[in-house]
C-alpha positions as CSV (number, residue, x, y, z in Angstrom):
1,X,8.5,-19.3,15.0
2,X,7.9,-22.5,13.0
3,X,4.7,-23.0,11.2
4,X,3.0,-26.2,12.4
5,X,1.2,-28.8,10.3
6,X,-2.1,-27.9,12.0
7,X,-1.7,-24.2,11.3
8,X,-0.8,-24.8,7.7
9,X,-3.7,-27.1,7.2
10,X,-6.0,-24.5,8.8
11,X,-4.9,-22.0,6.1
12,X,-5.8,-24.2,3.2
13,X,-8.9,-23.3,1.2
14,X,-11.8,-25.6,1.6
15,X,-12.2,-28.6,-0.8
16,X,-8.6,-28.8,-1.7
17,X,-6.4,-31.9,-1.7
18,X,-3.1,-30.2,-1.1
19,X,-0.7,-32.5,0.7
20,X,1.1,-31.3,3.8
21,X,4.1,-33.6,4.4
22,X,7.1,-33.4,6.7
23,X,9.1,-32.4,3.6
24,X,6.7,-29.5,3.0
25,X,6.9,-28.4,6.6
26,X,10.7,-28.4,6.4
27,X,10.6,-26.4,3.2
28,X,8.2,-23.8,4.7
29,X,10.2,-23.3,7.9
30,X,13.5,-22.9,6.0
31,X,12.4,-21.1,2.9
32,X,14.4,-17.9,3.6
33,X,17.8,-19.7,3.9
34,X,18.5,-20.5,0.3
35,X,17.4,-17.1,-1.1
36,X,18.7,-14.9,1.7
37,X,15.3,-13.3,2.5
38,X,13.8,-12.7,5.9
39,X,12.1,-15.9,7.0
40,X,9.4,-14.2,9.0
41,X,8.5,-12.0,6.0
42,X,8.2,-15.1,3.7
43,X,6.1,-16.9,6.3
44,X,3.7,-14.0,6.5
45,X,3.5,-13.9,2.7
46,X,2.8,-17.7,2.6
47,X,0.0,-17.4,5.1
48,X,-1.5,-14.5,3.1
49,X,-1.4,-16.3,-0.2
50,X,-2.6,-19.8,0.8
51,X,-6.0,-18.9,-0.7
52,X,-4.4,-19.1,-4.1
53,X,-4.2,-22.8,-3.8
54,X,-8.0,-23.1,-4.1
55,X,-9.1,-24.6,-7.4
56,X,-5.5,-24.9,-8.4
57,X,-3.2,-27.7,-9.4
58,X,-0.4,-26.1,-7.5
59,X,0.8,-27.2,-4.1
60,X,2.6,-25.5,-1.2
61,X,6.0,-26.0,-2.7
62,X,4.9,-24.2,-5.9
63,X,3.5,-21.4,-3.8
64,X,6.7,-21.0,-1.8
65,X,8.8,-20.8,-5.0
66,X,6.5,-18.2,-6.4
67,X,6.6,-16.1,-3.2
68,X,10.4,-16.3,-3.3
69,X,10.6,-15.3,-6.9
70,X,8.2,-12.3,-6.6
71,X,10.1,-11.0,-3.5
72,X,13.5,-11.4,-5.2
73,X,12.3,-9.4,-8.3
74,X,12.2,-6.3,-6.1
75,X,16.0,-6.2,-6.1
76,X,17.1,-8.5,-9.0
77,X,16.2,-9.1,-12.6
78,X,13.7,-11.8,-13.5
79,X,16.4,-14.0,-14.8
80,X,18.6,-13.6,-11.7
81,X,15.5,-14.2,-9.5
82,X,14.6,-17.3,-11.4
83,X,18.1,-18.7,-11.2
84,X,18.2,-18.2,-7.4
85,X,14.9,-20.0,-6.9
86,X,15.6,-22.8,-9.4
87,X,19.4,-23.3,-9.4
88,X,19.2,-26.9,-10.5
89,X,17.1,-26.1,-13.5
90,X,19.3,-23.2,-14.4
91,X,22.4,-25.4,-14.2
92,X,20.9,-28.1,-16.3
93,X,19.7,-25.8,-19.1
94,X,23.1,-24.1,-19.2
95,X,24.9,-27.4,-19.3
96,X,22.8,-28.4,-22.3
97,X,23.6,-25.1,-23.9
98,X,20.0,-23.9,-23.9
99,X,18.8,-20.4,-23.3
100,X,16.9,-20.0,-20.1
101,X,15.1,-16.7,-21.1
102,X,12.0,-18.6,-22.4
103,X,11.7,-20.5,-19.2
104,X,12.1,-17.3,-17.1
105,X,9.5,-15.5,-19.2
106,X,7.0,-18.3,-19.0
107,X,7.4,-18.6,-15.3
108,X,7.0,-14.9,-14.8
109,X,3.7,-15.0,-16.7
110,X,2.3,-18.0,-14.8
111,X,-1.0,-17.6,-13.0
112,X,0.5,-18.0,-9.5
113,X,3.3,-15.4,-10.1
114,X,0.9,-12.9,-11.7
115,X,-1.6,-13.2,-8.8
116,X,1.2,-12.6,-6.2
117,X,2.6,-9.7,-8.2
118,X,-0.8,-8.1,-8.3
119,X,-1.1,-8.3,-4.5
120,X,2.3,-6.9,-4.1
121,X,1.3,-3.7,-5.9
122,X,0.0,-2.7,-2.5
123,X,2.4,0.1,-1.2
124,X,5.3,-1.4,0.9
125,X,4.5,0.9,3.8
126,X,1.1,-0.7,4.1
127,X,2.0,-4.2,3.2
128,X,4.8,-4.2,5.9
129,X,3.2,-2.0,8.5
130,X,3.6,-4.7,11.0
131,X,7.4,-4.4,10.7
132,X,7.1,-0.7,11.4
133,X,5.3,-1.4,14.6
134,X,7.9,-4.1,15.6
135,X,10.7,-1.6,15.0
136,X,9.0,1.0,17.3
137,X,8.5,-1.7,20.0
138,X,12.2,-2.6,19.9
139,X,13.3,1.0,20.0
140,X,10.9,1.5,23.0
141,X,12.5,-1.4,24.8
142,X,16.0,-0.1,24.2
143,X,15.5,3.6,24.7
144,X,12.8,3.7,27.4
145,X,13.0,0.4,29.2
146,X,16.8,0.1,28.9
147,X,16.4,-3.5,27.7
148,X,19.4,-4.8,26.0
149,X,18.1,-8.4,25.7
150,X,19.7,-11.5,27.1
151,X,23.3,-12.4,27.2
152,X,24.7,-15.8,26.0
153,X,24.4,-16.9,29.7
154,X,20.7,-15.8,29.8
155,X,21.4,-12.7,31.9
156,X,19.4,-9.6,31.3
157,X,21.6,-6.8,29.8
158,X,21.2,-3.0,29.8
159,X,22.4,-0.6,27.1
160,X,25.0,2.1,27.1
161,X,23.8,5.8,27.4
162,X,24.9,6.4,23.8
163,X,22.8,3.5,22.5
164,X,19.9,4.6,24.7
165,X,20.0,8.2,23.3
166,X,20.3,7.0,19.7
167,X,17.3,4.6,20.2
168,X,15.3,7.5,21.7
169,X,16.1,9.7,18.7
170,X,15.0,7.0,16.2
171,X,11.9,6.4,18.2
172,X,11.0,10.1,18.3
173,X,11.5,10.3,14.5
174,X,9.3,7.3,13.8
175,X,6.5,8.5,16.0
176,X,6.7,12.2,15.2
177,X,3.3,13.8,14.6
178,X,2.8,15.7,11.3
179,X,3.5,19.4,11.7
180,X,0.8,20.4,9.3
181,X,-2.4,18.7,8.4
182,X,-4.0,19.7,5.1
183,X,-7.7,19.0,4.5
184,X,-9.2,19.4,1.1
185,X,-12.8,20.4,1.2
186,X,-15.1,20.6,-1.8
187,X,-17.9,22.9,-1.1
188,X,-20.9,22.8,-3.4
189,X,-23.6,25.5,-3.6
190,X,-26.9,24.8,-1.9
191,X,-30.1,24.9,-3.9
192,X,-30.9,28.3,-2.2
193,X,-27.6,29.8,-3.3
194,X,-28.1,28.6,-6.9
195,X,-31.6,30.1,-7.0
196,X,-30.4,33.4,-5.6
197,X,-27.6,33.5,-8.2
198,X,-30.0,32.9,-11.0
199,X,-32.4,35.6,-9.8
200,X,-29.4,38.0,-9.5
201,X,-28.3,37.2,-13.1
202,X,-31.9,37.8,-14.4
203,X,-32.0,41.2,-12.5
204,X,-28.7,42.3,-14.0
205,X,-29.7,41.2,-17.5
206,X,-32.9,43.2,-17.2
207,X,-30.9,46.3,-16.1
208,X,-28.5,46.0,-19.0
209,X,-31.3,45.6,-21.5
210,X,-33.2,48.6,-20.1
211,X,-30.1,50.8,-20.1
212,X,-29.3,49.9,-23.7
213,X,-32.8,50.8,-24.8
214,X,-32.7,54.2,-22.9
215,X,-29.3,55.1,-24.5
216,X,-30.6,54.1,-27.9
217,X,-33.6,56.4,-27.4
218,X,-31.3,59.4,-26.8
219,X,-31.4,59.7,-23.0
220,X,-28.4,61.4,-21.2
221,X,-25.8,58.8,-20.1
222,X,-25.6,60.6,-16.7
223,X,-29.2,59.8,-16.1
224,X,-29.0,56.3,-17.5
225,X,-26.1,55.3,-15.2
226,X,-28.1,56.0,-12.1
227,X,-29.3,52.5,-11.6
228,X,-30.8,50.6,-8.7
229,X,-31.0,46.9,-8.0
230,X,-34.2,45.6,-6.4
231,X,-32.8,43.3,-3.8
232,X,-36.2,42.9,-2.2
233,X,-37.2,40.6,-5.1
234,X,-34.2,38.4,-4.6
235,X,-34.5,35.5,-2.1
236,X,-32.3,35.2,1.0
237,X,-30.5,32.2,2.3
238,X,-31.2,30.9,5.8
239,X,-28.1,30.8,7.9
């Protein structure tokens, strides 16, 4: 679905003088074509990053180019990505016999690119969770509703049993509940438990000291080893 002028203007930060022209709208609504990237993904990125134009000298065109570049870097080198986004600049520099590496490096370190790169550090499964839901919905249509879409004549089509079974398998795999749930619990001692442990340690220390003195005084070890712990003097913990 094309992004309208009103929608694009509504996404602009306040107090900005960014121009929205017919050329900009054409650029925005066709930005996936020249870089072979999904148009809907780039549009979602554009709407997410419009805030970067606040207090900036960049316009929508610069933002679109940066979004393309950052997405391409996931599969290509910086130099390849820059060449895809800026083919005219790449051709001009090479025609003049100049090295494009400095231009690539400078662009890769520009504020707009760095800001988008930082946001893209978010795990892909979170950043593109909407696509996961769309895939589930499509599989549901095929496997459960037997919806094969519309034909070229606009007639509703159904799917073959094999396609239906395959869609159901994929749907089951994507929506499978975890077989085991692990919960990490950190249990800390209560103040009552700590107090009881301290009292127990004191009692044991007293017994050890007493036994040592009795053995040093010459008492029989058989008599000395008959000890008793006075638990009545140790506090209890309320359940």
